[in-house]
N, CA and C atoms of all chains as a GROMACS GRO file, in nm:
protein
  558
    1MET      N    1  -0.262   0.577   1.559
    1MET     CA    2  -0.141   0.640   1.506
    1MET      C    3  -0.098   0.576   1.375
    2VAL      N    4  -0.099   0.443   1.371
    2VAL     CA    5  -0.053   0.377   1.249
    2VAL      C    6  -0.158   0.387   1.140
    3ASP      N    7  -0.286   0.399   1.181
    3ASP     CA    8  -0.392   0.413   1.083
    3ASP      C    9  -0.373   0.537   0.996
    4ARG      N   10  -0.313   0.639   1.055
    4ARG     CA   11  -0.293   0.762   0.978
    4ARG      C   12  -0.190   0.742   0.869
    5VAL      N   13  -0.090   0.659   0.897
    5VAL     CA   14   0.010   0.630   0.793
    5VAL      C   15  -0.055   0.554   0.678
    6ILE      N   16  -0.145   0.458   0.713
    6ILE     CA   17  -0.217   0.384   0.609
    6ILE      C   18  -0.302   0.480   0.527
    7ALA      N   19  -0.370   0.572   0.597
    7ALA     CA   20  -0.456   0.666   0.526
    7ALA      C   21  -0.376   0.759   0.435
    8LEU      N   22  -0.259   0.801   0.481
    8LEU     CA   23  -0.173   0.887   0.398
    8LEU      C   24  -0.129   0.812   0.272
    9ASP      N   25  -0.093   0.684   0.291
    9ASP     CA   26  -0.054   0.601   0.177
    9ASP      C   27  -0.168   0.591   0.076
   10LEU      N   28  -0.289   0.570   0.127
   10LEU     CA   29  -0.403   0.557   0.036
   10LEU      C   30  -0.434   0.689  -0.033
   11VAL      N   31  -0.419   0.801   0.038
   11VAL     CA   32  -0.446   0.932  -0.023
   11VAL      C   33  -0.349   0.956  -0.140
   12ILE      N   34  -0.222   0.927  -0.118
   12ILE     CA   35  -0.124   0.951  -0.225
   12ILE      C   36  -0.149   0.856  -0.342
   13THR      N   37  -0.183   0.729  -0.311
   13THR     CA   38  -0.212   0.634  -0.418
   13THR      C   39  -0.336   0.675  -0.497
   14THR      N   40  -0.437   0.726  -0.426
   14THR     CA   41  -0.557   0.774  -0.495
   14THR      C   42  -0.526   0.894  -0.584
   15SER      N   43  -0.434   0.981  -0.537
   15SER     CA   44  -0.401   1.095  -0.621
   15SER      C   45  -0.323   1.053  -0.744
   16ILE      N   46  -0.246   0.944  -0.734
   16ILE     CA   47  -0.181   0.891  -0.855
   16ILE      C   48  -0.287   0.845  -0.955
   17GLY      N   49  -0.389   0.776  -0.904
   17GLY     CA   50  -0.498   0.734  -0.992
   17GLY      C   51  -0.572   0.852  -1.052
   18PHE      N   52  -0.590   0.957  -0.972
   18PHE     CA   53  -0.658   1.077  -1.021
   18PHE      C   54  -0.578   1.142  -1.134
   19ILE      N   55  -0.446   1.148  -1.115
   19ILE     CA   56  -0.362   1.209  -1.220
   19ILE      C   57  -0.369   1.126  -1.347
   20SER      N   58  -0.371   0.993  -1.332
   20SER     CA   59  -0.380   0.907  -1.450
   20SER      C   60  -0.512   0.929  -1.524
   21ALA      N   61  -0.622   0.935  -1.450
   21ALA     CA   62  -0.752   0.957  -1.514
   21ALA      C   63  -0.759   1.096  -1.579
   22TYR      N   64  -0.698   1.195  -1.514
   22TYR     CA   65  -0.696   1.331  -1.570
   22TYR      C   66  -0.617   1.334  -1.700
   23SER      N   67  -0.505   1.260  -1.704
   23SER     CA   68  -0.425   1.261  -1.825
   23SER      C   69  -0.495   1.189  -1.940
   24ILE      N   70  -0.582   1.093  -1.908
   24ILE     CA   71  -0.663   1.032  -2.014
   24ILE      C   72  -0.768   1.132  -2.062
   25LEU      N   73  -0.833   1.198  -1.964
   25LEU     CA   74  -0.951   1.280  -1.997
   25LEU      C   75  -0.913   1.404  -2.078
   26PHE      N   76  -0.803   1.470  -2.042
   26PHE     CA   77  -0.764   1.593  -2.112
   26PHE      C   78  -0.644   1.575  -2.203
   27ASN      N   79  -0.603   1.449  -2.224
   27ASN     CA   80  -0.499   1.415  -2.321
   27ASN      C   81  -0.367   1.488  -2.292
   28LYS      N   82  -0.324   1.480  -2.165
   28LYS     CA   83  -0.198   1.544  -2.126
   28LYS      C   84  -0.108   1.440  -2.061
   29PRO      N   85  -0.037   1.361  -2.140
   29PRO     CA   86   0.044   1.254  -2.080
   29PRO      C   87   0.168   1.302  -2.007
   30ASP      N   88   0.199   1.432  -2.015
   30ASP     CA   89   0.315   1.482  -1.940
   30ASP      C   90   0.294   1.476  -1.790
   31LEU      N   91   0.166   1.475  -1.748
   31LEU     CA   92   0.137   1.474  -1.605
   31LEU      C   93   0.178   1.344  -1.538
   32LEU      N   94   0.209   1.239  -1.618
   32LEU     CA   95   0.245   1.112  -1.556
   32LEU      C   96   0.379   1.120  -1.484
   33ASP      N   97   0.462   1.219  -1.518
   33ASP     CA   98   0.584   1.240  -1.440
   33ASP      C   99   0.552   1.269  -1.294
   34VAL      N  100   0.447   1.351  -1.275
   34VAL     CA  101   0.406   1.386  -1.139
   34VAL      C  102   0.363   1.260  -1.064
   35ALA      N  103   0.295   1.169  -1.136
   35ALA     CA  104   0.251   1.045  -1.072
   35ALA      C  105   0.371   0.963  -1.026
   36MET      N  106   0.477   0.961  -1.108
   36MET     CA  107   0.596   0.885  -1.068
   36MET      C  108   0.660   0.945  -0.943
   37ILE      N  109   0.670   1.077  -0.939
   37ILE     CA  110   0.727   1.142  -0.820
   37ILE      C  111   0.641   1.115  -0.698
   38LEU      N  112   0.508   1.115  -0.716
   38LEU     CA  113   0.420   1.089  -0.602
   38LEU      C  114   0.436   0.947  -0.550
   39ALA      N  115   0.457   0.851  -0.641
   39ALA     CA  116   0.479   0.713  -0.596
   39ALA      C  117   0.605   0.704  -0.512
   40LEU      N  118   0.708   0.777  -0.556
   40LEU     CA  119   0.833   0.778  -0.480
   40LEU      C  120   0.812   0.837  -0.341
   41ILE      N  121   0.740   0.950  -0.337
   41ILE     CA  122   0.718   1.019  -0.209
   41ILE      C  123   0.635   0.932  -0.115
   42ALA      N  124   0.539   0.857  -0.169
   42ALA     CA  125   0.457   0.770  -0.085
   42ALA      C  126   0.542   0.667  -0.014
   43PHE      N  127   0.631   0.603  -0.090
   43PHE     CA  128   0.715   0.500  -0.027
   43PHE      C  129   0.809   0.562   0.077
   44LEU      N  130   0.874   0.672   0.039
   44LEU     CA  131   0.968   0.733   0.134
   44LEU      C  132   0.897   0.783   0.259
   45GLY      N  133   0.778   0.840   0.242
   45GLY     CA  134   0.703   0.888   0.357
   45GLY      C  135   0.663   0.776   0.450
   46THR      N  136   0.619   0.662   0.391
   46THR     CA  137   0.581   0.549   0.476
   46THR      C  138   0.700   0.497   0.555
   47VAL      N  139   0.814   0.484   0.486
   47VAL     CA  140   0.933   0.435   0.556
   47VAL      C  141   0.973   0.529   0.668
   48ALA      N  142   0.970   0.660   0.642
   48ALA     CA  143   1.011   0.756   0.745
   48ALA      C  144   0.915   0.755   0.863
   49PHE      N  145   0.784   0.753   0.835
   49PHE     CA  146   0.689   0.756   0.945
   49PHE      C  147   0.697   0.630   1.031
   50THR      N  148   0.709   0.512   0.968
   50THR     CA  149   0.719   0.390   1.048
   50THR      C  150   0.848   0.390   1.129
   51TYR      N  151   0.956   0.442   1.070
   51TYR     CA  152   1.082   0.449   1.145
   51TYR      C  153   1.067   0.533   1.270
   52TYR      N  154   1.004   0.650   1.255
   52TYR     CA  155   0.994   0.736   1.372
   52TYR      C  156   0.892   0.685   1.473
   53ILE      N  157   0.787   0.616   1.426
   53ILE     CA  158   0.692   0.558   1.524
   53ILE      C  159   0.760   0.448   1.604
   54GLN      N  160   0.840   0.364   1.535
   54GLN     CA  161   0.912   0.260   1.607
   54GLN      C  162   1.013   0.319   1.705
   55LYS      N  163   1.075   0.428   1.666
   55LYS     CA  164   1.174   0.491   1.754
   55LYS      C  165   1.105   0.552   1.876
   56LYS      N  166   0.984   0.605   1.856
   56LYS     CA  167   0.913   0.668   1.967
   56LYS      C  168   0.871   0.563   2.069
   57ASN      N  169   0.842   0.442   2.024
   57ASN     CA  170   0.792   0.339   2.116
   57ASN      C  171   0.901   0.275   2.197
   58LYS      N  172   1.028   0.299   2.162
   58LYS     CA  173   1.135   0.234   2.237
   58LYS      C  174   1.152   0.296   2.376
   59MET      N  175  -1.247   0.324  -3.192
   59MET     CA  176  -1.378   0.282  -3.142
   59MET      C  177  -1.363   0.173  -3.036
   60ILE      N  178  -1.304   0.061  -3.078
   60ILE     CA  179  -1.293  -0.048  -2.981
   60ILE      C  180  -1.182  -0.019  -2.880
   61VAL      N  181  -1.084   0.065  -2.923
   61VAL     CA  182  -0.980   0.106  -2.827
   61VAL      C  183  -1.042   0.191  -2.718
   62ASP      N  184  -1.134   0.280  -2.755
   62ASP     CA  185  -1.202   0.362  -2.654
   62ASP      C  186  -1.280   0.275  -2.556
   63LEU      N  187  -1.341   0.170  -2.610
   63LEU     CA  188  -1.417   0.079  -2.523
   63LEU      C  189  -1.325   0.011  -2.422
   64ILE      N  190  -1.208  -0.036  -2.472
   64ILE     CA  191  -1.115  -0.105  -2.382
   64ILE      C  192  -1.061  -0.008  -2.276
   65VAL      N  193  -1.027   0.113  -2.321
   65VAL     CA  194  -0.976   0.213  -2.227
   65VAL      C  195  -1.080   0.248  -2.120
   66GLY      N  196  -1.204   0.264  -2.164
   66GLY     CA  197  -1.309   0.296  -2.069
   66GLY      C  198  -1.332   0.184  -1.969
   67LEU      N  199  -1.328   0.060  -2.019
   67LEU     CA  200  -1.349  -0.054  -1.929
   67LEU      C  201  -1.238  -0.065  -1.825
   68LEU      N  202  -1.112  -0.050  -1.872
   68LEU     CA  203  -1.000  -0.061  -1.778
   68LEU      C  204  -1.003   0.052  -1.675
   69ALA      N  205  -1.032   0.174  -1.721
   69ALA     CA  206  -1.037   0.287  -1.627
   69ALA      C  207  -1.152   0.270  -1.528
   70PHE      N  208  -1.264   0.216  -1.576
   70PHE     CA  209  -1.378   0.194  -1.486
   70PHE      C  210  -1.342   0.092  -1.378
   71LEU      N  211  -1.280  -0.019  -1.420
   71LEU     CA  212  -1.243  -0.121  -1.322
   71LEU      C  213  -1.140  -0.068  -1.222
   72GLY      N  214  -1.044   0.012  -1.271
   72GLY     CA  215  -0.946   0.069  -1.180
   72GLY      C  216  -1.009   0.162  -1.080
   73THR      N  217  -1.102   0.244  -1.125
   73THR     CA  218  -1.171   0.335  -1.033
   73THR      C  219  -1.252   0.258  -0.930
   74ILE      N  220  -1.317   0.149  -0.974
   74ILE     CA  221  -1.394   0.068  -0.880
   74ILE      C  222  -1.303   0.011  -0.772
   75PHE      N  223  -1.184  -0.035  -0.811
   75PHE     CA  224  -1.095  -0.095  -0.710
   75PHE      C  225  -1.043   0.010  -0.612
   76VAL      N  226  -1.010   0.130  -0.663
   76VAL     CA  227  -0.965   0.236  -0.571
   76VAL      C  228  -1.078   0.276  -0.477
   77PHE      N  229  -1.199   0.280  -0.530
   77PHE     CA  230  -1.315   0.312  -0.446
   77PHE      C  231  -1.336   0.206  -0.338
   78LEU      N  232  -1.319   0.078  -0.374
   78LEU     CA  233  -1.333  -0.029  -0.275
   78LEU      C  234  -1.225  -0.016  -0.168
   79ALA      N  235  -1.104   0.026  -0.207
   79ALA     CA  236  -0.999   0.046  -0.107
   79ALA      C  237  -1.038   0.156  -0.010
   80ALA      N  238  -1.098   0.264  -0.061
   80ALA     CA  239  -1.140   0.373   0.028
   80ALA      C  240  -1.250   0.327   0.122
   81ILE      N  241  -1.346   0.249   0.070
   81ILE     CA  242  -1.453   0.198   0.157
   81ILE      C  243  -1.396   0.105   0.263
   82GLY      N  244  -1.298   0.021   0.223
   82GLY     CA  245  -1.236  -0.069   0.319
   82GLY      C  246  -1.163   0.005   0.428
   83LEU      N  247  -1.098   0.116   0.391
   83LEU     CA  248  -1.029   0.196   0.493
   83LEU      C  249  -1.127   0.252   0.594
   84MET      N  250  -1.248   0.287   0.549
   84MET     CA  251  -1.343   0.343   0.643
   84MET      C  252  -1.411   0.236   0.728
   85ARG      N  253  -1.438   0.118   0.671
   85ARG     CA  254  -1.531   0.026   0.737
   85ARG      C  255  -1.468  -0.097   0.799
   86MET      N  256  -1.340  -0.123   0.773
   86MET     CA  257  -1.281  -0.243   0.833
   86MET      C  258  -1.259  -0.223   0.982
   87PRO      N  259  -1.272  -0.329   1.062
   87PRO     CA  260  -1.270  -0.311   1.208
   87PRO      C  261  -1.132  -0.303   1.270
   88ASP      N  262  -1.025  -0.322   1.195
   88ASP     CA  263  -0.896  -0.349   1.256
   88ASP      C  264  -0.787  -0.283   1.172
   89THR      N  265  -0.675  -0.251   1.234
   89THR     CA  266  -0.565  -0.191   1.157
   89THR      C  267  -0.511  -0.286   1.052
   90TYR      N  268  -0.497  -0.414   1.089
   90TYR     CA  269  -0.435  -0.510   0.997
   90TYR      C  270  -0.527  -0.539   0.879
   91LEU      N  271  -0.659  -0.547   0.904
   91LEU     CA  272  -0.753  -0.569   0.793
   91LEU      C  273  -0.757  -0.447   0.702
   92ARG      N  274  -0.750  -0.327   0.763
   92ARG     CA  275  -0.746  -0.204   0.682
   92ARG      C  276  -0.624  -0.204   0.592
   93LEU      N  277  -0.512  -0.246   0.649
   93LEU     CA  278  -0.386  -0.250   0.574
   93LEU      C  279  -0.396  -0.344   0.455
   94ALA      N  280  -0.452  -0.464   0.479
   94ALA     CA  281  -0.465  -0.564   0.373
   94ALA      C  282  -0.551  -0.510   0.259
   95VAL      N  283  -0.669  -0.458   0.293
   95VAL     CA  284  -0.762  -0.409   0.190
   95VAL      C  285  -0.699  -0.295   0.110
   96THR      N  286  -0.642  -0.198   0.184
   96THR     CA  287  -0.590  -0.079   0.119
   96THR      C  288  -0.479  -0.113   0.020
   97THR      N  289  -0.381  -0.192   0.066
   97THR     CA  290  -0.265  -0.220  -0.019
   97THR      C  291  -0.304  -0.294  -0.146
   98LYS      N  292  -0.378  -0.403  -0.129
   98LYS     CA  293  -0.404  -0.486  -0.247
   98LYS      C  294  -0.498  -0.420  -0.344
   99ALA      N  295  -0.610  -0.366  -0.294
   99ALA     CA  296  -0.708  -0.308  -0.387
   99ALA      C  297  -0.652  -0.184  -0.455
  100ALA      N  298  -0.580  -0.100  -0.381
  100ALA     CA  299  -0.528   0.022  -0.443
  100ALA      C  300  -0.420  -0.010  -0.546
  101THR      N  301  -0.338  -0.112  -0.519
  101THR     CA  302  -0.235  -0.148  -0.617
  101THR      C  303  -0.297  -0.195  -0.748
  102LEU      N  304  -0.398  -0.282  -0.738
  102LEU     CA  305  -0.464  -0.330  -0.860
  102LEU      C  306  -0.534  -0.216  -0.934
  103GLY      N  307  -0.599  -0.127  -0.859
  103GLY     CA  308  -0.670  -0.017  -0.923
  103GLY      C  309  -0.576   0.077  -0.996
  104ILE      N  310  -0.463   0.110  -0.932
  104ILE     CA  311  -0.366   0.198  -0.996
  104ILE      C  312  -0.308   0.132  -1.121
  105GLY      N  313  -0.281   0.001  -1.113
  105GLY     CA  314  -0.227  -0.069  -1.229
  105GLY      C  315  -0.323  -0.064  -1.346
  106LEU      N  316  -0.453  -0.087  -1.320
  106LEU     CA  317  -0.551  -0.084  -1.429
  106LEU      C  318  -0.564   0.056  -1.489
  107LEU      N  319  -0.566   0.158  -1.403
  107LEU     CA  320  -0.578   0.296  -1.455
  107LEU      C  321  -0.456   0.334  -1.539
  108MET      N  322  -0.338   0.292  -1.494
  108MET     CA  323  -0.216   0.325  -1.569
  108MET      C  324  -0.213   0.254  -1.704
  109ILE      N  325  -0.257   0.128  -1.707
  109ILE     CA  326  -0.260   0.055  -1.835
  109ILE      C  327  -0.361   0.122  -1.930
  110ALA      N  328  -0.471   0.172  -1.874
  110ALA     CA  329  -0.567   0.244  -1.958
  110ALA      C  330  -0.505   0.368  -2.019
  111ALA      N  331  -0.426   0.442  -1.939
  111ALA     CA  332  -0.359   0.562  -1.992
  111ALA      C  333  -0.260   0.525  -2.100
  112ALA      N  334  -0.187   0.413  -2.081
  112ALA     CA  335  -0.089   0.373  -2.182
  112ALA      C  336  -0.157   0.334  -2.313
  113ILE      N  337  -0.268   0.260  -2.306
  113ILE     CA  338  -0.337   0.220  -2.428
  113ILE      C  339  -0.397   0.342  -2.498
  114TYR      N  340  -0.449   0.436  -2.419
  114TYR     CA  341  -0.512   0.554  -2.479
  114TYR      C  342  -0.412   0.641  -2.552
  115SER      N  343  -0.292   0.659  -2.493
  115SER     CA  344  -0.198   0.753  -2.555
  115SER      C  345  -0.132   0.695  -2.679
  116TYR      N  346  -0.112   0.561  -2.685
  116TYR     CA  347  -0.051   0.493  -2.799
  116TYR      C  348   0.083   0.558  -2.834
  117ASP      N  349   0.170   0.566  -2.733
  117ASP     CA  350   0.299   0.631  -2.750
  117ASP      C  351   0.401   0.549  -2.673
  118LEU      N  352   0.520   0.535  -2.730
  118LEU     CA  353   0.620   0.449  -2.666
  118LEU      C  354   0.673   0.512  -2.538
  119ALA      N  355   0.694   0.644  -2.540
  119ALA     CA  356   0.749   0.709  -2.421
  119ALA      C  357   0.652   0.701  -2.304
  120VAL      N  358   0.523   0.724  -2.333
  120VAL     CA  359   0.423   0.717  -2.226
  120VAL      C  360   0.410   0.575  -2.174
  121THR      N  361   0.417   0.477  -2.265
  121THR     CA  362   0.406   0.338  -2.222
  121THR      C  363   0.523   0.298  -2.133
  122ALA      N  364   0.643   0.345  -2.169
  122ALA     CA  365   0.759   0.315  -2.085
  122ALA      C  366   0.745   0.378  -1.947
  123LYS      N  367   0.696   0.501  -1.945
  123LYS     CA  368   0.676   0.570  -1.817
  123LYS      C  369   0.574   0.495  -1.731
  124VAL      N  370   0.465   0.454  -1.794
  124VAL     CA  371   0.360   0.383  -1.722
  124VAL      C  372   0.411   0.250  -1.668
  125LEU      N  373   0.490   0.179  -1.750
  125LEU     CA  374   0.544   0.052  -1.702
  125LEU      C  375   0.640   0.073  -1.585
  126ALA      N  376   0.717   0.183  -1.590
  126ALA     CA  377   0.807   0.213  -1.478
  126ALA      C  378   0.728   0.240  -1.351
  127ILE      N  379   0.619   0.317  -1.364
  127ILE     CA  380   0.538   0.348  -1.245
  127ILE      C  381   0.476   0.221  -1.188
  128ILE      N  382   0.422   0.134  -1.277
  128ILE     CA  383   0.358   0.011  -1.229
  128ILE      C  384   0.460  -0.079  -1.161
  129LEU      N  385   0.580  -0.090  -1.220
  129LEU     CA  386   0.683  -0.174  -1.160
  129LEU      C  387   0.723  -0.119  -1.023
  130PHE      N  388   0.736   0.014  -1.015
  130PHE     CA  389   0.776   0.074  -0.888
  130PHE      C  390   0.670   0.050  -0.781
  131ILE      N  391   0.542   0.066  -0.818
  131ILE     CA  392   0.436   0.045  -0.718
  131ILE      C  393   0.428  -0.101  -0.678
  132LEU      N  394   0.443  -0.192  -0.775
  132LEU     CA  395   0.439  -0.334  -0.740
  132LEU      C  396   0.556  -0.374  -0.651
  133LEU      N  397   0.670  -0.304  -0.664
  133LEU     CA  398   0.782  -0.336  -0.577
  133LEU      C  399   0.766  -0.277  -0.439
  134THR      N  400   0.718  -0.152  -0.430
  134THR     CA  401   0.721  -0.084  -0.301
  134THR      C  402   0.596  -0.105  -0.216
  135ALA      N  403   0.482  -0.140  -0.276
  135ALA     CA  404   0.360  -0.154  -0.196
  135ALA      C  405   0.372  -0.267  -0.092
  136PRO      N  406   0.421  -0.388  -0.126
  136PRO     CA  407   0.434  -0.490  -0.023
  136PRO      C  408   0.535  -0.454   0.084
  137VAL      N  409   0.644  -0.385   0.043
  137VAL     CA  410   0.746  -0.348   0.142
  137VAL      C  411   0.689  -0.250   0.244
  138SER      N  412   0.617  -0.149   0.194
  138SER     CA  413   0.563  -0.052   0.289
  138SER      C  414   0.452  -0.113   0.373
  139ALA      N  415   0.375  -0.207   0.314
  139ALA     CA  416   0.271  -0.273   0.394
  139ALA      C  417   0.332  -0.357   0.504
  140HIS      N  418   0.442  -0.425   0.472
  140HIS     CA  419   0.510  -0.503   0.575
  140HIS      C  420   0.563  -0.413   0.686
  141LEU      N  421   0.620  -0.299   0.647
  141LEU     CA  422   0.672  -0.206   0.747
  141LEU      C  423   0.562  -0.156   0.839
  142ILE      N  424   0.447  -0.120   0.779
  142ILE     CA  425   0.338  -0.068   0.861
  142ILE      C  426   0.285  -0.176   0.955
  143GLY      N  427   0.271  -0.300   0.903
  143GLY     CA  428   0.221  -0.408   0.986
  143GLY      C  429   0.315  -0.441   1.099
  144ARG      N  430   0.445  -0.443   1.070
  144ARG     CA  431   0.544  -0.472   1.174
  144ARG      C  432   0.545  -0.364   1.280
  145THR      N  433   0.539  -0.239   1.236
  145THR     CA  434   0.537  -0.129   1.333
  145THR      C  435   0.414  -0.134   1.421
  146SER      N  436   0.297  -0.164   1.360
  146SER     CA  437   0.176  -0.163   1.441
  146SER      C  438   0.176  -0.281   1.538
  147TYR      N  439   0.232  -0.397   1.496
  147TYR     CA  440   0.236  -0.509   1.592
  147TYR      C  441   0.331  -0.479   1.706
  148MET      N  442   0.444  -0.417   1.672
  148MET     CA  443   0.542  -0.392   1.777
  148MET      C  444   0.502  -0.277   1.868
  149SER      N  445   0.416  -0.187   1.820
  149SER     CA  446   0.370  -0.082   1.910
  149SER      C  447   0.242  -0.121   1.981
  150GLY      N  448   0.203  -0.248   1.970
  150GLY     CA  449   0.097  -0.299   2.056
  150GLY      C  450  -0.044  -0.274   2.009
  151VAL      N  451  -0.066  -0.265   1.878
  151VAL     CA  452  -0.202  -0.250   1.829
  151VAL      C  453  -0.272  -0.385   1.840
  152LYS      N  454  -0.392  -0.383   1.900
  152LYS     CA  455  -0.464  -0.509   1.924
  152LYS      C  456  -0.528  -0.561   1.795
  153LEU      N  457  -0.538  -0.694   1.786
  153LEU     CA  458  -0.612  -0.754   1.675
  153LEU      C  459  -0.761  -0.742   1.700
  154TRP      N  460  -0.839  -0.761   1.593
  154TRP     CA  461  -0.984  -0.761   1.605
  154TRP      C  462  -1.026  -0.881   1.690
  155LYS      N  463  -1.136  -0.867   1.764
  155LYS     CA  464  -1.172  -0.974   1.857
  155LYS      C  465  -1.217  -1.101   1.785
  156ASN      N  466  -1.259  -1.093   1.659
  156ASN     CA  467  -1.299  -1.212   1.585
  156ASN      C  468  -1.188  -1.263   1.493
  157SER      N  469  -1.067  -1.217   1.510
  157SER     CA  470  -0.957  -1.266   1.426
  157SER      C  471  -0.930  -1.412   1.456
  158VAL      N  472  -0.895  -1.489   1.352
  158VAL     CA  473  -0.887  -1.633   1.369
  158VAL      C  474  -0.758  -1.673   1.438
  159MET      N  475  -0.642  -1.618   1.390
  159MET     CA  476  -0.520  -1.661   1.457
  159MET      C  477  -0.416  -1.549   1.458
  160ASP      N  478  -0.328  -1.559   1.558
  160ASP     CA  479  -0.218  -1.465   1.573
  160ASP      C  480  -0.092  -1.548   1.588
  161GLU      N  481  -0.020  -1.564   1.477
  161GLU     CA  482   0.093  -1.658   1.480
  161GLU      C  483   0.210  -1.606   1.561
  162LEU      N  484   0.212  -1.477   1.588
  162LEU     CA  485   0.323  -1.421   1.666
  162LEU      C  486   0.290  -1.414   1.815
  163ALA      N  487   0.176  -1.471   1.857
  163ALA     CA  488   0.138  -1.458   1.998
  163ALA      C  489   0.238  -1.530   2.086
  164GLY      N  490   0.294  -1.459   2.183
  164GLY     CA  491   0.390  -1.518   2.275
  164GLY      C  492   0.531  -1.526   2.222
  165LYS      N  493   0.552  -1.484   2.096
  165LYS     CA  494   0.687  -1.494   2.040
  165LYS      C  495   0.757  -1.359   2.037
  166TYR      N  496   0.687  -1.254   2.078
  166TYR     CA  497   0.749  -1.122   2.076
  166TYR      C  498   0.760  -1.070   2.217
  167ASN      N  499   0.882  -1.047   2.260
  167ASN     CA  500   0.904  -0.996   2.395
  167ASN      C  501   0.910  -0.844   2.388
  168ARG      N  502   0.811  -0.776   2.446
  168ARG     CA  503   0.803  -0.633   2.423
  168ARG      C  504   0.909  -0.557   2.504
  169SER      N  505   0.949  -0.614   2.618
  169SER     CA  506   1.046  -0.539   2.701
  169SER      C  507   1.185  -0.544   2.639
  170THR      N  508   1.224  -0.662   2.586
  170THR     CA  509   1.357  -0.671   2.525
  170THR      C  510   1.353  -0.648   2.375
  171GLU      N  511   1.232  -0.638   2.317
  171GLU     CA  512   1.214  -0.620   2.173
  171GLU      C  513   1.280  -0.730   2.093
  172GLU      N  514   1.270  -0.855   2.142
  172GLU     CA  515   1.323  -0.968   2.069
  172GLU      C  516   1.210  -1.044   2.005
  173LEU      N  517   1.231  -1.084   1.880
  173LEU     CA  518   1.131  -1.160   1.807
  173LEU      C  519   1.193  -1.293   1.770
  174GLY      N  520   1.147  -1.400   1.835
  174GLY     CA  521   1.204  -1.530   1.805
  174GLY      C  522   1.107  -1.637   1.846
  175SER      N  523   1.144  -1.763   1.818
  175SER     CA  524   1.053  -1.870   1.854
  175SER      C  525   1.055  -1.890   2.005
  176GLU      N  526   0.940  -1.936   2.056
  176GLU     CA  527   0.923  -1.943   2.200
  176GLU      C  528   1.014  -2.048   2.262
  177SER      N  529   1.034  -2.162   2.188
  177SER     CA  530   1.111  -2.271   2.244
  177SER      C  531   1.257  -2.229   2.264
  178ARG      N  532   1.309  -2.150   2.167
  178ARG     CA  533   1.448  -2.111   2.179
  178ARG      C  534   1.468  -2.019   2.300
  179GLN      N  535   1.368  -1.932   2.322
  179GLN     CA  536   1.379  -1.844   2.438
  179GLN      C  537   1.374  -1.924   2.568
  180ASN      N  538   1.285  -2.025   2.572
  180ASN     CA  539   1.275  -2.106   2.694
  180ASN      C  540   1.405  -2.182   2.718
  181LYS      N  541   1.466  -2.234   2.606
  181LYS     CA  542   1.590  -2.308   2.622
  181LYS      C  543   1.698  -2.218   2.681
  182GLY      N  544   1.700  -2.095   2.632
  182GLY     CA  545   1.799  -2.001   2.684
  182GLY      C  546   1.777  -1.975   2.832
  183HIS      N  547   1.649  -1.969   2.872
  183HIS     CA  548   1.623  -1.943   3.013
  183HIS      C  549   1.666  -2.061   3.099
  184THR      N  550   1.642  -2.186   3.054
  184THR     CA  551   1.680  -2.300   3.136
  184THR      C  552   1.832  -2.314   3.142
  185LYS      N  553   1.900  -2.276   3.033
  185LYS     CA  554   2.045  -2.289   3.035
  185LYS      C  555   2.106  -2.192   3.135
  186THR      N  556   2.054  -2.072   3.136
  186THR     CA  557   2.105  -1.977   3.234
  186THR      C  558   2.040  -2.003   3.367
   0.00000   0.00000   0.00000
């Protein structure tokens, strides 16, 4: 169960890296805004999922 | 010319680190080891890729954005890793059988959900 949260975190982090490489390759630095939003969503998602897993185990 | 070389080198190293994080997620034997590999390698890889984008664009606005993203990731990655590790320990995920030490062994009471030193708990029991 917790492994899936780790995997979700890694997927979002990898997509941030993908967006960064894409913005280098096609010279579109506006896409870095999306990377910032994704970083925010990754943290909030991890916090929410761990909160609910802990609540379920009580 | 030499800027392209530096950008390529940084992006290559960042990609290698993200790739190592993905391999570690697949091949590590334990939740805690997976967590360690994923957090550290992915954070370094993202930082290198972002610095490559900042050097390539040569723009103040993009550099500020990149520095904000790197600072945010450096702040939140350890916090979320700690949360995941704490949750997995408290929900009873077992350590790998070849793990060297478990410093929390015997200090977490699962029925009362109390986390404290063992001696203090014993003292409380003898007092009552």
